[in-house]
ZAVO-662109 format. One record per residue (C-alpha): residue number from 0; y, x, z. Coordinates in steps of 0.5 Angstrom, whole numbers, plus 500, padded with zeros to 3 digits. Example, Ala and Ser with C-alpha at 12.3 -4.5 7.8 and 13.67 -1.06 7.14 Angstrom:
# ZAVO-662109
nr_Y_X_Z
0_491_525_516
1_498_527_514
END
This chain:
# ZAVO-662109
nr_Y_X_Z
0_696_115_456
1_696_107_457
2_703_107_455
3_702_112_449
4_701_109_442
5_698_113_436
6_703_112_430
7_699_117_425
8_695_113_420
9_687_113_419
10_687_118_413
11_692_123_417
12_687_123_424
13_681_124_419
14_684_130_416
15_686_133_423
16_679_132_425
17_676_135_419
18_681_141_419
19_679_142_427
20_672_142_425
21_672_147_419
22_677_152_423
23_672_152_429
24_666_153_425
25_670_159_422
26_672_162_428
27_665_162_431
28_661_164_425
29_665_168_421
30_670_171_426
31_665_171_431
32_670_169_437
33_666_166_443
34_664_159_443
35_668_158_449
36_674_161_447
37_674_158_440
38_673_151_443
39_679_151_448
40_683_154_442
41_681_148_437
42_682_143_443
43_689_145_444
44_691_145_437
45_688_139_435
46_691_135_441
47_698_138_439
48_696_136_431
49_694_129_433
50_701_128_437
51_698_127_444
52_704_127_449
53_705_134_451
54_705_132_459
55_698_129_458
56_694_134_454
57_692_138_460
58_689_132_463
59_685_130_457
60_683_137_456
61_681_138_464
62_678_131_464
63_674_132_458
64_671_138_461
65_670_136_468
66_667_129_466
67_662_133_461
68_660_138_467
69_659_133_472
70_654_130_467
71_651_137_465
72_652_142_471
73_648_140_476
74_642_138_472
75_642_144_468
76_642_148_475
77_637_144_478
78_633_144_472
79_633_152_472
80_631_152_479
81_625_148_478
82_623_152_472
83_623_159_476
84_619_156_481
85_614_153_476
86_614_160_473
87_614_165_478
88_608_161_482
89_604_161_476
90_604_153_476
91_607_153_469
92_602_157_466
93_596_153_469
94_599_147_466
95_600_150_459
96_593_152_460
97_590_145_462
98_594_142_456
99_591_147_451
100_584_146_453
101_585_138_453
102_588_138_446
103_587_145_443
104_591_150_440
105_593_147_434
106_595_140_437
107_600_143_443
108_606_141_439
109_604_134_439
110_601_134_446
111_608_136_448
112_611_131_444
113_607_125_447
114_608_128_454
115_616_128_453
116_615_121_450
117_613_118_456
118_617_123_461
119_623_121_457
120_623_113_458
121_626_112_464
122_630_119_465
123_636_121_461
124_635_127_456
125_639_132_459
126_635_132_466
127_628_131_462
128_629_136_458
129_631_141_463
130_625_139_467
131_620_140_461
132_623_146_458
133_619_151_463
134_612_148_461
135_614_148_454
136_616_155_454
137_610_157_458
138_606_154_452
139_610_158_447
140_608_164_451
141_601_162_451
142_600_161_444
143_605_165_441
144_609_164_435
145_616_161_435
146_619_157_441
147_622_152_436
148_615_150_434
149_614_147_441
150_621_145_443
151_623_141_437
152_618_136_437
153_619_135_445
154_626_135_445
155_626_130_439
156_621_125_443
157_626_126_449
158_632_124_445
159_629_119_441
160_627_115_447
161_634_116_450
162_637_113_444
163_633_107_443
164_631_104_449
165_634_101_456
166_635_103_461
167_639_109_458
168_646_107_458
169_648_106_451
170_642_102_449
171_643_098_455
172_651_097_454
173_649_095_446
174_644_090_448
175_649_087_453
176_655_087_448
177_651_084_443
178_648_079_447
179_641_082_446
180_635_081_451
181_633_087_454
182_625_086_455
183_625_085_447
184_629_091_446
185_624_095_450
186_618_092_446
187_621_093_439
188_625_099_441
189_618_102_442
190_615_100_436
191_621_103_432
192_622_109_437
193_615_112_436
194_614_112_429
195_621_115_428
196_619_121_433
197_613_122_429
198_616_123_422
199_623_126_424
200_621_130_430
201_614_132_430
202_613_133_422
203_620_136_421
204_620_140_428
205_613_143_426
206_615_144_419
207_622_148_421
208_619_151_427
209_614_155_423
210_619_158_418
211_624_160_423
212_622_165_428
213_625_165_435
214_622_168_441
215_621_165_448
216_628_166_451
217_629_169_458
218_635_165_460
219_632_159_463
220_627_163_467
221_632_167_470
222_629_174_468
223_623_176_464
224_616_173_464
225_612_174_470
226_605_177_471
227_599_173_471
228_599_170_478
229_592_170_482
230_590_163_484
231_596_159_481
232_597_152_483
233_593_146_480
234_595_143_474
235_595_136_478
236_600_139_483
237_605_141_477
238_604_134_474
239_606_131_481
240_612_135_481
241_614_133_474
242_613_125_476
243_617_126_482
244_623_125_479
245_621_120_474
246_618_115_480
247_625_116_484
248_629_114_478
249_624_109_476
250_625_106_483
251_632_106_482
252_632_102_475
253_627_097_478
254_631_095_484
255_638_095_480
256_635_091_475
257_632_086_481
258_639_086_484
259_643_084_478
260_638_078_476
261_639_076_484
262_632_077_486
263_634_082_491
264_640_083_495
265_645_088_492
266_647_090_499
267_640_091_502
268_637_098_504
269_631_096_500
270_636_097_494
271_641_102_496
272_637_107_499
273_633_107_492
274_639_107_488
275_642_114_492
276_635_118_492
277_634_115_485
278_640_118_482
279_638_123_477
280_642_129_480
281_639_127_487
282_632_126_484
283_632_133_481
284_635_136_488
285_629_132_492
286_624_135_486
287_627_142_487
288_626_142_495
289_619_139_495
290_618_145_489
291_621_150_494
292_616_148_499
293_610_147_495
294_610_152_490
295_613_158_494
296_614_157_502
297_607_154_503
298_604_160_498
299_607_165_503
300_613_167_500
301_619_168_505
302_625_164_505
303_629_171_503
304_625_171_497
305_626_164_495
306_634_165_496
307_634_171_491
308_629_167_486
309_634_161_486
310_640_165_486
311_638_169_480
312_635_163_476
313_643_160_476
314_646_166_474
315_644_166_466
316_646_159_466
317_654_160_467
318_655_161_459
319_651_155_457
320_655_150_462
321_662_153_460
322_660_152_453
323_657_145_454
324_664_143_458
325_668_146_453
326_664_142_447
327_666_135_452
328_673_138_452
329_674_138_444
330_670_131_444
331_675_128_449
332_681_130_445
333_678_127_439
334_677_121_443
335_684_120_446
336_687_121_439
337_685_115_437
338_681_117_431
339_675_113_433
340_679_106_434
341_682_107_427
342_676_109_423
343_672_103_426
344_677_098_424
345_678_100_417
346_670_100_416
347_669_093_419
348_674_090_414
349_670_093_408
350_665_087_407
351_659_091_408
352_652_088_410
353_653_087_417
354_647_091_419
355_649_097_414
356_656_096_417
357_653_097_424
358_650_103_422
359_656_106_419
360_661_105_424
361_656_108_430
362_655_114_425
363_662_116_424
364_664_115_431
365_658_119_433
366_660_125_428
367_668_124_430
368_667_124_437
369_661_127_439
370_658_123_444
371_652_118_443
372_654_113_449
373_661_112_447
374_659_111_439
375_655_106_442
376_659_102_446
377_665_103_442
378_661_100_436
379_658_095_440
380_665_093_442
381_668_092_436
382_662_089_432
383_660_085_438
384_664_078_436
385_662_079_429
386_654_080_430
387_654_074_436
388_658_069_431
389_653_071_425
390_647_066_428
391_642_071_428
392_635_070_432
393_633_074_438
394_629_079_433
395_635_080_428
396_640_082_434
397_635_087_437
398_635_090_430
399_642_090_430
400_642_094_437
401_637_099_434
402_641_100_428
403_647_101_432
404_643_106_436
405_640_110_430
406_647_111_428
407_649_114_434
408_644_119_433
409_646_122_427
410_648_129_426
411_650_133_432
412_655_139_431
413_660_143_435
414_664_137_438
415_657_135_441
416_655_137_448
417_647_137_446
418_649_141_440
419_651_147_445
420_646_146_450
421_640_146_446
422_643_152_442
423_645_156_448
424_638_155_452
425_634_157_446
426_638_163_444
427_640_160_437
428_646_162_433
429_650_156_430
430_647_156_423
431_640_156_426
432_642_150_431
433_645_146_425
434_638_147_421
435_634_145_427
436_637_140_432
437_642_137_427
438_637_136_422
439_632_133_427
440_637_128_430
441_640_126_423
442_633_125_421
443_632_121_427
444_638_117_425
445_636_115_418
446_628_114_420
447_630_109_425
448_635_106_421
449_630_104_416
450_625_102_421
451_631_097_424
452_632_094_417
453_625_093_416
454_625_089_423
455_631_085_421
456_628_083_414
457_621_081_417
458_625_077_422
459_629_074_417
460_623_071_413
END
């Protein structure tokens, strides 16, 4: 694709994207076509309409599908295994009972959200969500009511931390490209992220969760709810297992940062070993292996039982993984067509206030391309020179970084992998996913942008 130049105008490209999304929604909602088939059909049609060279279309489709699966498949699979081990051992139930005793029944959604804020700081959204989900499901089963009441505040907390704070890739990339300070971004980012989550994630999540009933699905558990287990693992054991991937990933972040600043030799085993075992898939793999021993083998389960248990845990997630990969395929086609670049260039020339332009460019790229990280990095690359030339002080620069992050969170829909991941794992149809996850992410975007503007104004005084 290096030699190909898009010749279609921005209005034509934008029209193609809008028509593609409308057709996709009609195929899924009205005509009840399976999302996997609908996404593949629309991806191919969009590639032809955008005049991507025929010889390149297959590569774009496969690369988009494969790149998404590379990020999601292992995380979902390992998370499903951990979830089934935690459930079948009784550990998830024990931890949920402890949370309920500590915070009370009425504050369970808040407690899960706070735990997710802490857990989501160093761990990517997909991995943290898969690890937390069995605990959330167990609380939902224990207390009753819609599973959305418990999932949405926690998922919103994980997403908020992923969007606004380093060491997550979008936040790190924008901080570097806009010339910001990572430490200051973390400090001010926390001050913006926590109230953003409370307003947009907790308050709306509990509001809509009480109004849309959704039972706890069997999908992640690989089977129906198990009976009450006598002598389950202690809550502290489950907390330790939850903390294990967090500590491994945090160690990776720490040594990588030290190597980049010159404090440690990047070729030293003290750097390379933590980097390998602290990569997200490997950290989750280690967690599953440790959990297999602690929660199953040590408690008298046979190897044959464990093999069958983990095999059954994987079977139900195939549709989730394939649909999520197809969503990444559609996003790759939109990206390869040049829609993002043409649109961002046009918006940059409109003469809006710099912080508003930053938010709008990131928001439109997010809606068009379906990936927060690409929206952040593309927007930062396009606007970085203008922001760095504006003579902003360090706090104003951080406000720009947070505004860009807020824009990249807005309105996930059918071209976004998280839209399908959340919807399918919870057993939601497309309209319900729009009313819940899409609205929450949009509220996170708007509230986060508003607080970023407050930071910018205060820093300007």
